[in-house]
C-alpha positions as CSV (number, residue, x, y, z in Angstrom):
1,M,4.0,-12.0,-10.6
2,R,5.7,-14.0,-13.3
3,A,8.4,-12.3,-15.2
4,A,9.7,-12.9,-18.7
5,R,13.4,-13.5,-19.4
6,R,15.6,-10.4,-19.3
7,R,16.4,-8.8,-22.6
8,R,19.8,-7.0,-23.0
9,G,19.6,-3.5,-24.1
10,A,15.8,-3.2,-23.7
11,R,14.7,0.4,-23.8
12,I,12.1,2.0,-21.7
13,P,9.2,3.5,-23.7
14,R,7.9,6.8,-22.4
15,A,4.7,6.4,-20.5
16,R,1.7,8.2,-22.0
17,S,-0.3,10.6,-19.8
18,G,-2.6,8.6,-17.6
19,S,-1.1,5.3,-18.8
20,G,-1.0,3.8,-15.3
21,A,2.3,2.1,-16.0
22,R,4.1,0.8,-12.9
23,S,7.9,1.2,-12.7
24,E,10.7,0.2,-10.4
25,A,13.5,2.6,-9.7
26,R,16.1,2.6,-12.4
27,R,19.8,2.0,-11.9
28,S,22.1,4.5,-13.5
29,G,25.8,4.3,-14.1
30,R,28.5,3.7,-16.7
31,G,27.6,0.9,-19.0
32,A,24.4,0.1,-17.1
33,R,21.5,-0.9,-19.4
34,P,18.0,-1.4,-18.0
35,S,16.4,-4.8,-18.1
36,R,12.7,-5.2,-18.6
37,R,10.1,-7.5,-17.2
38,R,6.6,-7.7,-18.5
39,V,3.7,-8.8,-16.3
40,A,2.0,-11.8,-17.9
41,R,-1.8,-10.9,-18.2
42,P,-4.5,-12.2,-20.5
43,R,-5.0,-10.2,-23.7
44,G,-7.6,-7.6,-23.4
45,D,-7.4,-7.4,-19.6
46,P,-7.9,-3.7,-18.8
47,T,-5.7,-4.0,-15.8
48,T,-2.6,-4.9,-17.7
49,T,0.5,-2.9,-16.6
50,L,4.1,-3.0,-17.3
51,C,6.7,-3.5,-14.6
52,Y,10.3,-2.5,-15.1
53,C,12.4,-4.2,-12.4
54,R,16.1,-3.6,-11.9
55,P,17.9,-5.4,-9.2
56,V,20.3,-3.0,-7.4
57,K,23.4,-4.1,-5.6
58,L,25.6,-1.0,-5.0
59,S,28.3,-0.1,-2.6
60,R,27.7,2.8,-0.2
61,R,30.0,5.0,-2.1
62,S,28.5,4.5,-5.6
63,F,25.0,4.8,-4.2
64,L,25.6,8.0,-2.4
65,G,27.6,9.3,-5.3
66,G,24.3,10.4,-6.8
67,S,24.0,8.6,-10.1
68,A,21.4,6.2,-9.0
69,L,19.6,8.9,-7.0
70,A,19.4,11.1,-10.0
71,A,17.5,8.4,-11.9
72,L,15.2,7.8,-9.0
73,A,14.5,11.5,-8.5
74,A,13.1,11.8,-12.1
75,P,10.1,9.5,-12.5
76,R,8.8,9.1,-16.1
77,L,5.2,8.4,-15.1
78,A,2.3,10.8,-15.5
79,L,1.2,11.3,-12.0
80,A,-2.2,11.8,-10.5
81,R,-2.8,15.4,-9.5
82,G,-2.9,14.9,-5.7
83,L,-5.1,16.7,-3.2
84,L,-7.3,18.6,-4.2
85,T,-9.3,17.4,-7.1
86,D,-8.4,18.7,-10.6
87,P,-11.4,19.5,-12.8
88,G,-10.4,17.1,-15.6
89,L,-10.4,14.1,-13.2
90,D,-13.7,15.3,-11.8
91,D,-15.2,15.1,-15.3
92,V,-13.8,11.5,-15.8
93,V,-15.4,10.4,-12.6
94,K,-18.8,11.9,-13.2
95,R,-19.0,10.7,-16.8
96,A,-18.2,7.2,-15.7
97,L,-21.2,7.3,-13.3
98,A,-23.4,8.7,-15.9
99,A,-22.4,6.1,-18.4
100,A,-23.1,3.3,-15.9
101,T,-26.5,4.7,-15.1
102,K,-27.5,5.1,-18.7
103,A,-26.4,1.5,-19.4
104,G,-28.9,0.3,-16.8
105,A,-27.1,0.3,-13.4
106,S,-29.3,0.8,-10.4
107,Y,-26.1,1.7,-8.4
108,A,-22.6,2.6,-9.4
109,D,-19.4,3.8,-7.8
110,V,-16.0,4.9,-9.1
111,R,-12.6,4.7,-7.5
112,L,-9.8,6.7,-9.1
113,V,-6.6,5.5,-7.3
114,R,-2.9,6.3,-7.4
115,R,-0.7,4.1,-5.3
116,R,3.0,4.7,-4.8
117,N,5.5,2.4,-3.2
118,E,9.1,3.0,-2.2
119,R,11.6,0.5,-0.7
120,V,15.2,0.5,0.3
121,N,17.0,-2.7,1.4
122,T,20.5,-2.9,2.8
123,R,22.8,-5.6,4.1
124,E,25.9,-4.9,6.2
125,D,27.7,-2.1,4.4
126,R,25.9,-2.1,1.0
127,I,22.7,-1.3,-0.7
128,E,20.9,-4.4,-1.9
129,H,17.8,-2.9,-3.5
130,V,16.1,0.4,-4.2
131,G,12.6,0.2,-5.6
132,S,10.0,2.8,-6.5
133,S,6.7,1.8,-8.1
134,E,3.5,3.5,-9.1
135,E,0.0,2.3,-10.1
136,Y,-2.7,4.6,-11.4
137,G,-6.1,3.9,-12.8
138,I,-9.9,3.8,-12.4
139,G,-12.3,1.1,-11.4
140,V,-16.1,1.1,-11.9
141,R,-18.4,-1.1,-9.8
142,V,-22.1,-1.4,-10.5
143,I,-25.3,-3.2,-9.5
144,A,-27.6,-4.1,-12.4
145,K,-30.4,-6.7,-12.3
146,G,-29.5,-7.3,-8.7
147,A,-25.9,-8.4,-9.4
148,W,-22.4,-6.9,-9.1
149,G,-20.4,-6.0,-12.1
150,F,-16.9,-4.5,-12.2
151,S,-14.3,-3.3,-14.7
152,A,-11.1,-1.3,-14.5
153,T,-8.5,0.5,-16.7
154,P,-5.2,2.2,-16.3
155,L,-6.1,4.7,-19.0
156,V,-7.7,7.6,-17.2
157,T,-9.7,9.4,-19.9
158,V,-13.3,10.1,-20.3
159,A,-13.7,7.7,-23.2
160,E,-12.1,4.9,-21.4
161,A,-14.0,5.5,-18.1
162,E,-17.3,5.4,-20.1
163,R,-16.2,2.2,-21.8
164,V,-15.4,0.3,-18.6
165,A,-18.6,1.6,-17.0
166,K,-20.6,0.1,-19.8
167,Q,-18.5,-3.1,-19.5
168,A,-19.2,-3.3,-15.8
169,V,-22.9,-3.2,-16.5
170,A,-22.6,-5.9,-19.1
171,I,-20.8,-8.1,-16.6
172,A,-23.5,-7.5,-14.0
173,H,-26.1,-8.6,-16.5
174,A,-24.2,-11.8,-17.1
175,N,-23.7,-12.4,-13.4
176,S,-27.5,-11.9,-12.8
177,K,-28.2,-15.2,-14.6
178,L,-26.5,-17.1,-11.8
179,L,-27.8,-14.9,-9.0
180,E,-29.0,-16.6,-5.8
181,R,-29.6,-13.5,-3.7
182,P,-29.9,-10.0,-5.1
183,V,-27.4,-7.5,-3.8
184,T,-28.9,-5.1,-1.3
185,L,-26.9,-2.2,0.1
186,A,-27.4,-0.7,3.6
187,P,-28.2,3.0,3.4
188,V,-25.5,5.5,3.8
189,P,-25.4,9.4,3.8
190,A,-24.1,11.1,0.7
191,N,-20.7,11.9,2.2
192,V,-18.7,14.7,0.6
193,D,-15.3,15.1,2.3
194,V,-11.5,15.2,2.1
195,W,-9.3,13.1,4.5
196,Q,-5.6,12.9,4.9
197,T,-3.1,11.1,7.1
198,P,-1.9,13.6,9.7
199,L,1.8,14.1,9.1
200,V,4.6,16.7,9.5
201,K,7.0,15.5,6.9
202,D,6.0,13.7,3.7
203,P,8.3,10.6,3.5
204,F,8.2,10.7,-0.3
205,K,9.9,14.1,-0.2
206,I,12.8,13.0,2.0
207,P,16.0,12.3,0.0
208,L,16.8,8.7,-0.5
209,E,20.3,9.5,0.8
210,D,18.8,10.1,4.2
211,K,17.0,6.8,4.2
212,A,20.1,4.9,3.0
213,E,22.4,6.6,5.5
214,L,20.1,5.7,8.4
215,L,20.0,2.0,7.4
216,L,23.7,1.8,6.9
217,A,24.4,3.5,10.2
218,I,22.1,0.9,11.9
219,N,24.0,-1.9,10.3
220,A,27.4,-0.5,11.3
221,A,26.3,-0.1,14.9
222,A,25.0,-3.7,15.2
223,M,28.0,-5.1,13.4
224,K,30.3,-3.8,16.1
225,V,28.8,-6.3,18.6
226,A,31.1,-9.4,18.8
227,G,29.4,-12.4,17.4
228,V,27.1,-10.5,15.0
229,K,27.8,-11.7,11.5
230,F,24.9,-10.4,9.4
231,V,22.5,-7.4,9.5
232,T,19.8,-6.6,7.1
233,S,17.7,-3.4,7.2
234,W,14.9,-2.0,5.2
235,Y,12.6,1.0,4.7
236,A,9.2,0.8,3.0
237,A,6.6,3.4,2.4
238,I,3.2,3.4,0.7
239,Q,1.2,6.4,-0.5
240,E,-2.5,5.8,-1.5
241,W,-4.5,8.6,-3.1
242,K,-8.0,8.0,-4.2
243,I,-11.3,9.6,-5.2
244,F,-14.5,7.7,-4.4
245,A,-17.8,8.8,-6.0
246,S,-21.1,7.1,-6.2
247,T,-24.6,7.5,-7.6
248,D,-25.7,7.8,-4.0
249,G,-24.1,11.2,-4.0
250,A,-20.8,10.5,-2.3
251,Y,-17.7,12.3,-3.4
252,I,-14.7,11.6,-1.2
253,E,-11.0,12.3,-1.6
254,Q,-8.4,10.6,0.6
255,E,-4.6,10.4,0.9
256,L,-3.0,7.8,3.2
257,V,0.7,7.5,3.9
258,R,2.1,4.4,5.6
259,L,5.7,3.6,6.4
260,G,7.7,0.9,8.1
261,P,11.5,0.7,8.8
262,G,13.2,-2.2,10.5
263,Y,16.2,-4.5,10.7
264,S,17.2,-8.0,11.6
265,V,20.5,-8.9,13.3
266,T,22.0,-12.5,13.1
267,A,24.6,-13.8,15.5
268,V,26.5,-16.9,14.7
269,D,28.3,-19.5,16.8
270,E,30.7,-21.0,14.3
271,K,32.0,-23.7,16.7
272,R,28.6,-25.1,17.3
273,G,27.3,-24.3,13.8
274,E,24.3,-22.4,15.3
275,F,22.7,-19.0,14.7
276,E,20.0,-16.8,16.2
277,T,18.2,-13.8,14.8
278,R,16.8,-10.7,16.5
279,D,14.5,-8.3,14.8
280,H,13.8,-4.7,15.8
281,G,10.3,-4.3,17.0
282,L,9.3,-0.8,15.6
283,P,5.9,-1.4,14.1
284,P,4.8,0.0,10.7
285,M,2.6,3.1,11.1
286,Q,0.4,5.5,9.3
287,A,2.6,8.6,9.8
288,G,5.2,10.9,8.2
289,W,9.0,10.8,8.2
290,E,9.0,12.3,11.7
291,Y,8.0,8.8,13.0
292,V,11.3,7.5,11.8
293,E,13.3,10.5,13.0
294,D,11.8,10.3,16.5
295,S,12.3,6.6,16.8
296,T,15.1,4.7,18.6
297,L,16.0,2.6,15.6
298,L,19.7,3.6,15.6
299,A,20.0,3.9,19.3
300,D,18.7,0.4,19.8
301,A,21.0,-1.3,17.2
302,R,23.7,-2.3,19.7
303,R,21.2,-3.7,22.2
304,I,19.5,-5.7,19.4
305,G,22.8,-7.1,18.4
306,E,23.7,-8.0,22.0
307,E,20.3,-9.8,22.4
308,A,21.0,-11.8,19.3
309,V,24.3,-13.0,20.8
310,E,22.6,-13.7,24.1
311,K,20.0,-15.8,22.4
312,L,22.8,-18.1,21.2
313,K,24.0,-18.7,24.7
314,A,20.5,-19.1,26.2
315,P,19.2,-22.5,27.3
316,S,16.2,-24.1,25.6
317,V,13.0,-23.8,27.5
318,V,11.8,-26.8,29.4
319,P,8.3,-27.7,28.0
320,G,5.3,-27.8,30.3
321,K,2.5,-25.8,31.8
322,R,3.6,-22.3,32.9
323,D,2.1,-18.8,33.2
324,L,2.6,-16.8,30.0
325,I,3.1,-13.1,29.8
326,L,2.9,-11.6,26.3
327,D,4.3,-8.2,25.4
328,P,2.3,-6.1,23.0
329,S,5.0,-6.7,20.3
330,N,3.9,-10.4,20.4
331,L,0.3,-10.2,21.4
332,W,-0.9,-8.1,18.5
333,L,-0.4,-11.0,16.1
334,T,-2.4,-13.4,18.3
335,I,-5.2,-10.9,18.3
336,H,-5.0,-10.6,14.6
337,E,-5.3,-14.4,14.0
338,S,-7.7,-15.5,16.8
339,I,-10.0,-12.4,17.1
340,G,-9.6,-10.3,14.0
341,H,-10.1,-13.0,11.3
342,P,-12.9,-14.9,13.1
343,T,-15.1,-11.8,13.3
344,E,-15.0,-11.2,9.5
345,L,-18.6,-11.8,8.5
346,D,-17.8,-13.3,5.1
347,R,-15.5,-15.8,6.8
348,A,-18.0,-16.6,9.5
349,M,-20.7,-17.4,6.9
350,G,-18.4,-19.6,4.8
351,Y,-17.6,-17.3,1.9
352,E,-13.9,-17.2,2.6
353,A,-13.5,-21.0,3.3
354,N,-11.1,-21.4,0.3
355,F,-8.5,-19.0,1.7
356,A,-7.4,-19.5,5.3
357,G,-10.6,-21.1,6.5
358,T,-13.9,-20.1,8.1
359,S,-14.6,-19.2,11.7
360,F,-15.8,-20.6,15.0
361,A,-17.7,-17.3,15.6
362,T,-20.8,-18.2,13.5
363,P,-23.9,-15.9,13.6
364,D,-25.9,-18.2,15.9
365,K,-23.3,-17.5,18.6
366,L,-23.5,-13.7,18.4
367,G,-24.3,-12.3,21.8
368,K,-23.9,-15.7,23.4
369,L,-20.4,-17.1,23.0
370,K,-17.9,-16.5,25.7
371,I,-14.6,-16.0,23.9
372,G,-12.5,-14.8,26.9
373,S,-12.4,-13.7,30.5
374,P,-14.6,-10.8,31.7
375,I,-11.7,-8.4,31.8
376,L,-11.3,-8.5,28.0
377,T,-13.0,-6.2,25.5
378,F,-11.8,-6.2,21.9
379,Y,-12.9,-3.5,19.5
380,A,-12.6,-2.6,15.8
381,D,-11.6,0.9,15.0
382,K,-10.7,2.5,11.7
383,T,-10.1,5.8,13.4
384,T,-7.2,4.7,15.6
385,P,-4.5,7.4,15.3
386,G,-1.5,5.9,13.4
387,G,-3.4,2.7,12.6
388,L,-2.5,1.2,9.3
389,A,-6.2,0.5,8.5
390,T,-7.2,4.0,9.6
391,C,-9.0,6.2,7.1
392,G,-11.9,8.6,6.9
393,Y,-14.2,6.5,4.7
394,D,-14.2,2.9,3.4
395,D,-14.4,1.9,-0.2
396,D,-18.2,1.9,0.0
397,G,-18.2,5.5,1.1
398,V,-19.1,4.7,4.7
399,K,-17.6,6.9,7.4
400,T,-15.3,4.9,9.6
401,Q,-16.1,4.2,13.2
402,R,-15.3,2.2,16.4
403,W,-17.4,-0.7,17.8
404,N,-16.9,-3.7,20.0
405,L,-16.3,-7.2,18.7
406,V,-16.0,-8.9,22.1
407,E,-17.4,-7.1,25.2
408,N,-16.4,-8.3,28.7
409,G,-15.4,-11.6,27.2
410,V,-18.6,-12.2,25.1
411,F,-18.7,-12.2,21.3
412,V,-21.0,-9.2,20.3
413,G,-20.0,-7.9,16.8
414,Y,-18.8,-8.5,13.3
415,Q,-16.9,-6.6,10.7
416,T,-19.3,-5.7,7.8
417,T,-19.8,-3.8,4.6
418,R,-22.9,-2.2,3.0
419,E,-23.7,-5.5,1.3
420,Q,-23.2,-7.6,4.4
421,A,-25.1,-5.6,7.0
422,G,-28.4,-7.1,6.0
423,W,-27.1,-10.6,6.2
424,I,-27.3,-10.3,10.0
425,N,-30.2,-7.9,10.1
426,E,-28.2,-4.8,10.9
427,K,-29.3,-1.5,9.5
428,A,-25.9,0.0,8.8
429,S,-22.5,-1.0,7.6
430,R,-19.5,-1.0,9.9
431,G,-17.4,0.6,7.1
432,T,-14.8,-2.2,6.4
433,S,-14.9,-2.3,2.6
434,Y,-11.5,-2.0,0.9
435,A,-9.7,-2.8,-2.4
436,D,-5.9,-2.8,-2.7
437,S,-5.9,-1.4,-6.2
438,Y,-8.0,0.5,-8.7
439,A,-8.2,-2.9,-10.5
440,S,-9.4,-4.8,-7.5
441,F,-13.0,-5.4,-6.4
442,P,-13.7,-4.0,-2.9
443,F,-14.7,-6.5,-0.2
444,Q,-14.7,-6.8,3.5
445,R,-11.2,-6.3,5.0
446,M,-10.0,-6.2,8.6
447,P,-10.0,-2.8,10.4
448,N,-7.6,-2.1,13.3
449,V,-8.7,-4.7,15.9
450,S,-7.4,-4.0,19.5
451,L,-7.6,-5.1,23.1
452,A,-8.8,-2.3,25.4
453,P,-6.5,-1.7,28.4
454,A,-7.4,-2.2,32.0
455,P,-9.3,0.7,33.7
456,R,-6.6,1.1,36.3
457,E,-2.9,1.4,35.6
458,R,-0.8,-1.7,35.6
459,S,2.6,-2.1,33.8
460,L,4.5,-5.0,32.4
461,D,6.7,-4.9,35.4
462,D,3.6,-5.2,37.6
463,L,2.5,-8.4,35.7
464,I,6.0,-9.9,36.1
465,A,6.1,-9.0,39.8
466,S,2.9,-10.9,40.5
467,T,4.0,-14.0,38.6
468,D,5.7,-16.9,40.4
469,D,6.7,-19.1,37.5
470,G,6.4,-18.0,33.9
471,V,7.7,-17.0,30.5
472,L,7.7,-13.6,29.0
473,V,7.5,-13.4,25.2
474,S,8.4,-10.4,23.1
475,G,8.4,-9.9,19.3
476,N,7.0,-12.1,16.5
477,G,8.1,-15.5,15.4
478,S,6.6,-18.4,13.4
479,W,2.9,-19.2,13.9
480,S,0.1,-21.4,12.7
481,I,-3.7,-21.7,13.2
482,D,-6.3,-24.1,12.0
483,H,-9.1,-23.4,9.5
484,Q,-11.7,-22.4,12.1
485,R,-9.3,-20.2,14.0
486,L,-9.6,-22.4,17.1
487,N,-6.2,-24.1,17.6
488,F,-3.0,-22.3,17.3
489,Q,0.8,-22.1,18.0
490,F,2.9,-19.0,18.2
491,G,6.6,-18.3,18.7
492,G,8.3,-15.0,19.3
493,Q,11.6,-13.1,19.2
494,V,12.9,-12.9,22.7
495,F,12.0,-15.0,25.7
496,W,12.7,-14.5,29.4
497,E,12.2,-16.8,32.3
498,I,10.2,-15.4,35.3
499,K,10.9,-16.8,38.8
500,K,9.3,-15.4,42.0
501,G,8.3,-12.1,40.4
502,K,11.6,-11.4,38.7
503,K,12.8,-11.6,35.1
504,T,15.8,-13.9,35.4
505,R,17.5,-15.4,32.4
506,M,16.9,-15.4,28.6
507,L,15.5,-18.6,27.1
508,R,15.4,-19.8,23.5
509,D,13.3,-22.2,21.3
510,V,10.0,-21.1,22.9
511,A,6.5,-21.5,21.5
512,Y,3.0,-21.5,23.1
513,Q,0.1,-23.7,21.9
514,A,-3.5,-23.2,22.8
515,N,-7.2,-23.2,21.9
516,T,-8.6,-19.8,21.2
517,L,-11.5,-19.9,23.7
518,E,-9.4,-21.6,26.5
519,F,-6.5,-19.2,25.9
520,W,-8.5,-15.9,26.2
521,S,-10.5,-17.4,29.1
522,A,-7.2,-18.0,31.0
523,C,-6.2,-14.3,30.8
524,D,-6.3,-13.0,34.4
525,A,-4.4,-9.7,34.1
526,I,-3.8,-7.0,31.5
527,G,-1.8,-3.7,31.5
528,G,-3.3,-0.2,31.8
529,K,-3.5,2.6,29.3
530,S,0.2,3.6,29.6
531,S,1.3,0.1,28.6
532,W,-0.9,0.0,25.5
533,A,0.9,-0.1,22.1
534,L,0.2,-0.6,18.4
535,G,1.7,-3.4,16.3
536,G,0.7,-4.4,12.8
537,S,1.5,-5.6,9.3
538,F,1.7,-4.0,5.9
539,N,0.5,-7.2,4.3
540,D,-2.6,-9.1,5.4
541,G,-3.8,-11.4,2.6
542,K,-7.4,-12.4,1.8
543,G,-9.4,-13.4,-1.2
544,E,-8.8,-15.1,-4.5
545,P,-7.2,-13.4,-6.4
546,T,-5.4,-12.4,-3.2
547,Q,-5.6,-8.8,-2.1
548,S,-3.3,-7.2,0.6
549,N,-4.5,-5.0,3.4
550,S,-2.5,-3.0,6.0
551,V,-3.8,-3.4,9.5
552,S,-2.7,-2.5,13.1
553,H,-3.6,-4.0,16.4
554,G,-3.2,-2.3,19.8
555,C,-3.0,-4.0,23.1
556,P,-1.4,-3.9,26.6
557,P,0.7,-6.7,27.9
558,A,-1.4,-9.6,29.2
559,R,-0.9,-12.7,31.4
560,F,-2.4,-16.1,30.7
561,R,-2.4,-18.7,33.4
562,Q,-1.0,-22.3,32.9
563,Q,-0.4,-22.3,29.2
564,N,1.2,-25.1,27.2
565,I,4.8,-24.1,26.6
566,L,6.7,-26.0,23.9
567,T,10.3,-26.2,22.8
568,T,11.0,-25.8,19.1
569,N,14.6,-27.2,19.5
570,R,14.6,-30.5,17.7
571,R,17.8,-31.5,19.5
572,A,15.9,-31.4,22.8
573,G,14.2,-34.7,22.1
574,S,17.1,-36.4,20.4
């Protein structure tokens, strides 16, 4: 997003009903005047929005005094009506479908989407940022003359919906002149349903004071640890409400709520001029505020601070071949990069080559390629409780499901959409179509991809006890992977040396380097059901223009024999 220069004294115009304007939380206080930033978009672009962004740097006292909160509590935007459907919006959706059909579309679907974001950032004893944004609009996708067409608008009215529907058909007609293969959609039932994130407390109804107080309390607890110099903490939440309707007869309303709190503690050794950082490992989740209330975020703050200090004193790892045990808080990202992305069908067929590469898992290897050891089964599942990618239906109107990608070590499945299913002669879509905005075109996005636990119980402690010489890695660090998802390197947050079945001392500067097929084939032990845990990310990028997808990955701890352990300490070789 490119912002224009700030203008002193700029006033905020009132948003019209259904305008779809996106705003950031406004700072209020004596002498405060809002600044305005305009998103640079081409003239005539129906997705143009305004973004009002105000950096906030407040003391705890002034923030909790209420002036800023009063502004945040009174949004100026016209909001979508929420669950259940309001008759006016129902008419907008149906008229858009009718207009597309009349203009010549053989298929059309409409997505009416409202997306809200909230974020609070703190550092030590102060509030660094409070943000609240909203986006609301309608997108119409059609097939005409065998080609896709798409158009969108933030003006949710019957006239505007009909206009963009006709425009989408005109775009499809233009696209058909360059068509190499007509679009064919796999059949789908005419699903009519309502789906919501199961939750007890709506996080958007929790006062911002509560969120800020929690973050500041975490910071204060961590700062009490000798050697800790900096603490940053954050809270983020996303609410996504949408109606999907199609000429195939689907009419689906969904509301998803995702949230993710966290913090990072930095310890400093001023004499040596060194620092180490330790992040809290609470994963983002699709849940209500009760997920935060029931967490150990605050209770863990001192321990996280102590581990940051301990990292400063820890010796660098000695590089070489050693057994590697990965905690779920680290392993989920390795699954994401080396199993999740390679099994995206568009990537495997070369259509995503320009953004993060293609895949070693090409269609000719389906059912044949051995990706890992026989104890490993990876599955995709958009129904996983709490999963960030979980929903009732995808953006093609397909009911979500679970299926295997790797079964007993063998590559057996892809992630597909209605359009893609026929590419590999499958009769039905796997339900992985998603668009991150009303103004974005839906395409294949990663579902929750997870490693199934062992059939018998085995804990992390059991894996450690049966390891003679190894390294345990927890949390995420830096990483890289090549453009075919074959060769990679991952770091972590906390590292422990294992000697003769016992976790001994903390290490630092650890990374592991491997080839995907060799790495997963070297896995000889995984944890059971009780050790299985979800990790994940709010922001998984794909496509150009880039779209963001939230996705989770579940796994037990796992052991990999004789892996290449590196040191990331430059001084080690000097």
